[in-house]
C-alpha positions in Angstrom: 11.5 -83.6 105.5 8.0 -84.5 104.1 4.5 -83.2 105.3 2.7 -86.4 104.5 5.3 -88.5 106.4 5.1 -86.1 109.3 1.3 -86.4 109.5 1.7 -90.2 109.4 4.2 -90.0 112.3 1.8 -87.9 114.3 -1.1 -90.2 113.7 0.8 -93.2 115.0 1.3 -91.6 118.5 -1.6 -93.3 120.2 -0.3 -96.7 119.1 3.4 -96.2 119.9 2.6 -94.3 123.2 0.5 -97.3 124.3 3.3 -99.6 123.7 5.8 -97.6 125.5 3.4 -97.3 128.5 3.2 -101.1 128.8 7.0 -101.4 128.7 7.5 -98.7 131.2 5.0 -100.1 133.7 6.3 -103.7 133.4 10.1 -102.9 133.2 10.3 -100.1 135.8 13.6 -99.2 134.3 14.6 -96.6 137.0 14.1 -98.5 140.2 17.6 -99.9 140.4 19.4 -97.0 138.7 18.4 -94.5 141.5 19.8 -96.5 144.3 22.3 -94.3 146.1 21.7 -91.3 143.9 21.3 -87.9 145.5 21.5 -85.7 142.2 20.0 -86.1 138.8 21.6 -84.2 135.8 19.6 -84.2 132.5 21.5 -83.4 129.3 20.1 -82.8 125.8 19.5 -80.5 122.8 16.5 -79.2 121.0 13.3 -81.2 121.8 15.3 -83.4 124.2 16.2 -80.3 126.3 12.6 -79.0 126.2 11.4 -82.2 127.8 14.3 -82.4 130.2 13.8 -78.8 131.4 10.3 -79.5 132.6 11.2 -82.9 134.0 13.9 -81.4 136.2 11.8 -78.6 137.5 9.0 -81.0 138.3 11.5 -83.1 140.3 12.9 -80.1 142.1 9.3 -79.2 143.1 9.2 -82.5 144.9 12.4 -81.6 146.8 14.8 -83.6 144.6 18.1 -82.4 143.5 17.7 -82.2 139.8 19.0 -80.0 136.9 18.6 -79.9 133.2 21.4 -78.5 131.0 21.9 -77.9 127.3 24.5 -80.3 126.4 26.4 -77.6 124.5 26.8 -75.5 127.7 30.3 -74.9 129.0 28.8 -74.5 132.5 27.9 -78.2 133.2 27.9 -79.4 136.8 31.1 -81.3 137.7 31.1 -85.1 137.8 30.7 -86.5 141.3 29.7 -89.7 143.2 26.0 -90.0 144.0 25.1 -88.4 140.6 23.0 -89.9 137.8 23.5 -88.3 134.4 20.7 -88.9 132.0 21.8 -88.2 128.5 18.8 -87.7 126.1 19.1 -88.0 122.3 16.5 -89.7 120.1 19.1 -90.5 117.4 21.8 -91.2 119.9 24.2 -89.1 117.7 23.7 -85.5 118.7 27.4 -84.4 118.9 26.9 -81.9 121.7 25.2 -84.6 123.8 27.9 -87.1 123.0 30.6 -84.6 123.9 29.0 -83.7 127.3 28.3 -87.4 128.2 31.9 -88.3 127.5 32.9 -85.8 130.3 31.0 -87.9 132.8 31.7 -91.4 131.5 33.6 -93.5 134.1 33.2 -90.8 136.7 29.6 -91.1 137.6 26.6 -93.2 136.7 25.5 -92.4 133.1 22.1 -93.5 131.6 21.2 -92.9 127.9 17.6 -92.3 126.8 17.5 -92.9 123.1 15.6 -94.6 120.2 18.6 -96.2 118.7 20.3 -99.2 120.4 23.9 -99.5 119.5 24.2 -95.8 118.8 27.3 -93.8 120.0 25.3 -92.5 123.0 24.2 -96.0 123.9 27.9 -96.9 124.0 28.8 -94.2 126.5 26.1 -95.3 129.0 26.0 -98.1 131.7 22.4 -98.6 130.7 19.9 -97.4 128.1 16.2 -96.8 128.3 14.7 -97.1 124.8 12.2 -94.4 123.6 10.3 -97.0 121.5 8.8 -94.4 119.3 9.8 -96.0 115.9 11.2 -94.4 112.9 9.8 -90.8 112.2 9.6 -91.0 108.5 8.6 -87.4 108.1 12.1 -86.2 109.3 10.6 -84.2 112.2 11.1 -85.3 115.9 7.5 -85.5 117.0 6.7 -88.8 118.6 10.2 -88.9 120.1 9.5 -85.7 122.1 6.3 -87.2 123.7 8.1 -90.5 124.3 10.9 -88.6 125.9 8.4 -86.8 128.2 6.7 -90.1 129.1 10.1 -91.7 129.9 11.2 -88.7 132.1 7.7 -88.8 133.8 8.4 -92.5 134.8 11.8 -91.3 136.1 10.1 -88.5 138.2 7.4 -90.8 139.6 10.0 -93.5 140.4 12.3 -90.9 142.2 9.3 -89.5 144.2 7.8 -92.9 145.1 4.6 -92.5 143.0 5.2 -95.0 140.2 1.7 -96.3 140.8 0.3 -93.1 139.3 2.0 -93.8 136.0 -0.4 -96.3 134.5 -3.6 -94.3 134.7 -1.8 -91.2 133.4 -0.3 -93.0 130.4 -3.6 -94.7 129.5 -5.5 -91.4 129.7 -2.9 -89.7 127.5 -3.4 -92.3 124.9 -7.1 -91.7 125.0 -6.6 -87.9 124.9 -4.3 -88.1 121.9 -6.8 -90.3 120.0 -9.6 -88.0 120.9 -7.9 -85.0 119.4 -7.1 -86.8 116.3 -10.5 -88.4 115.8 -12.2 -85.1 116.0 -9.8 -83.0 114.1 -12.1 -82.3 111.2 -14.3 -80.4 113.6 -11.7 -78.3 115.3 -8.7 -78.0 113.1 -9.9 -75.7 110.3 -11.1 -73.1 112.7 -8.1 -73.2 115.0 -5.7 -73.1 112.0 -7.6 -70.1 110.6 -7.6 -68.2 113.9 -3.8 -68.7 114.2 -2.9 -67.9 110.7 -1.6 -64.4 110.8 1.2 -62.4 109.0 3.3 -62.1 112.2 3.5 -65.8 113.0 2.1 -67.6 116.0 3.0 -67.3 119.7 2.6 -70.1 122.2 2.3 -69.8 126.0 2.1 -72.4 128.8 2.6 -72.7 132.4 6.0 -73.6 133.7 5.0 -77.2 134.4 4.3 -77.6 130.7 6.6 -75.0 129.2 8.5 -77.6 127.2 5.3 -78.4 125.3 5.0 -74.7 124.3 8.6 -74.7 123.1 8.1 -78.0 121.1 4.8 -76.6 119.7 6.7 -73.5 118.4 9.4 -75.6 117.0 6.9 -77.8 115.0 5.7 -74.5 113.3 9.2 -73.4 112.6 10.4 -76.7 111.4 7.5 -77.9 109.2 5.8 -74.8 107.5 8.8 -72.6 108.4 6.8 -69.8 110.0 7.9 -67.6 112.8 6.9 -69.0 116.2 8.2 -68.6 119.7 7.2 -69.9 123.2 6.7 -68.0 126.5 5.9 -69.1 130.0 2.4 -67.7 130.7 3.4 -65.6 133.8 6.4 -64.3 132.1 4.4 -63.4 129.1 3.0 -60.5 131.0 6.5 -59.1 131.4 8.2 -59.9 128.0 5.7 -60.6 125.2 2.7 -58.4 126.2 4.3 -55.5 124.3 3.8 -57.3 120.9 0.1 -57.2 121.2 0.2 -53.4 120.7 1.9 -53.4 117.3 1.3 -56.8 115.7 -1.6 -58.8 114.3 -0.9 -61.0 117.3 -2.1 -64.6 117.3 -1.5 -66.8 120.4 -2.0 -70.4 121.2 -2.5 -70.6 124.9 -2.0 -73.9 126.7 -4.2 -73.1 129.5 -3.8 -73.9 133.3 -1.7 -71.0 134.7 -2.8 -68.8 137.5 -1.9 -66.0 135.2 -4.2 -67.0 132.3 -6.6 -64.2 133.3 -4.2 -61.4 133.2 -2.8 -62.5 129.8 -6.4 -62.8 128.4 -7.2 -59.3 129.8 -4.3 -57.8 127.8 -5.1 -59.6 124.6 -8.8 -58.7 124.8 -7.9 -55.1 125.5 -5.7 -55.0 122.3 -7.8 -57.0 119.9 -5.4 -60.0 119.8 -6.5 -63.5 118.7 -6.2 -66.2 121.3 -7.0 -69.9 120.8 -7.1 -71.8 124.2 -6.4 -75.5 124.6 -7.8 -77.2 127.7 -10.2 -74.4 128.6 -12.9 -72.2 127.0 -12.5 -68.8 128.9 -14.1 -65.4 127.9 -11.8 -63.5 125.6 -10.7 -66.5 123.6 -11.6 -66.8 120.0 -11.7 -70.6 120.3 -11.6 -72.9 123.2 -10.5 -76.4 122.4 -11.3 -79.1 124.9 -10.4 -82.8 124.8 -10.8 -86.0 126.8 -9.0 -85.9 130.2 -7.8 -82.3 129.8 -8.6 -81.7 133.4 -5.4 -83.9 134.3 -2.3 -81.8 134.1 0.0 -84.9 133.6 -2.2 -86.0 130.6 -1.9 -82.4 129.1 1.9 -82.7 129.4 1.8 -85.5 126.9 -1.2 -84.5 124.7 -1.3 -80.7 124.2 1.4 -80.8 121.5 -0.9 -82.6 119.1 -2.8 -79.3 118.5 0.3 -77.5 117.2 1.5 -80.5 115.2 -1.8 -80.8 113.3 -1.9 -77.0 112.7 1.6 -77.1 111.5 1.0 -79.9 109.1 -2.2 -78.1 107.8 0.0 -75.0 106.9 2.9 -77.1 105.6 0.7 -79.2 103.3 -1.2 -76.1 102.0 1.2 -73.2 102.2 
């Protein structure tokens, strides 16, 4: 793992995401696969599971039968006809995902989402959708997370009959990511300084983008190896609010929840430090805005860049 390589990987995201967007729009990979399907089961570990969890919840909100499971779980749904199992692993070699996928092979329809054609996971599936993120030379799964989100967003929009919405969302996400990176000299020093505390950094996001909070926390743990955990914003008021009373509490808030105000009330009352992404509310030490941050689907793909660049700054200059 290498911080310079990680930064180079992050900086390539607008380029690789734009390429993936073109392929997804032209190939429409899920149209045929969803014929006759009445249940979607998503399997993955780590970053793949973070992306899958939100994707399944979003599909359920549209009335679809969809679940996301850690591939290591011993409580997986039984195979049955009418089921599409989507096994996600950027490397195509995650042993837990391979073991879980083997359970379904030959008994239901299995789709692989992976970067590596010819990988063991590819061999277990009837069809594979490539992530097209390219090698991640820094040794950290960063672009592959966003590409997984984009692929699963295409699955959601195909399943809900809204595939026409995909092109403007992906184009705006490319613009948003490029905007954050091009202006980072103006916002990154202040954001990193506000979040730099002795008790680590906490990250909150609404349920519809909770995977981004999880991935953001992972970037801080995996790169600079600092304590970091994620919480859904509404749940924060029930489980993490207590930490504001005893810690030098630093929070990165990915805004957009109806419960943002209650959270900010507690943090202001207790002198905690909050950096807000996508809004500039009272009670926040810093409000970071970027292009198209008023579009929730764009934020799904772009918000993680903030934590990645903060993590790199801490990693490169510990």
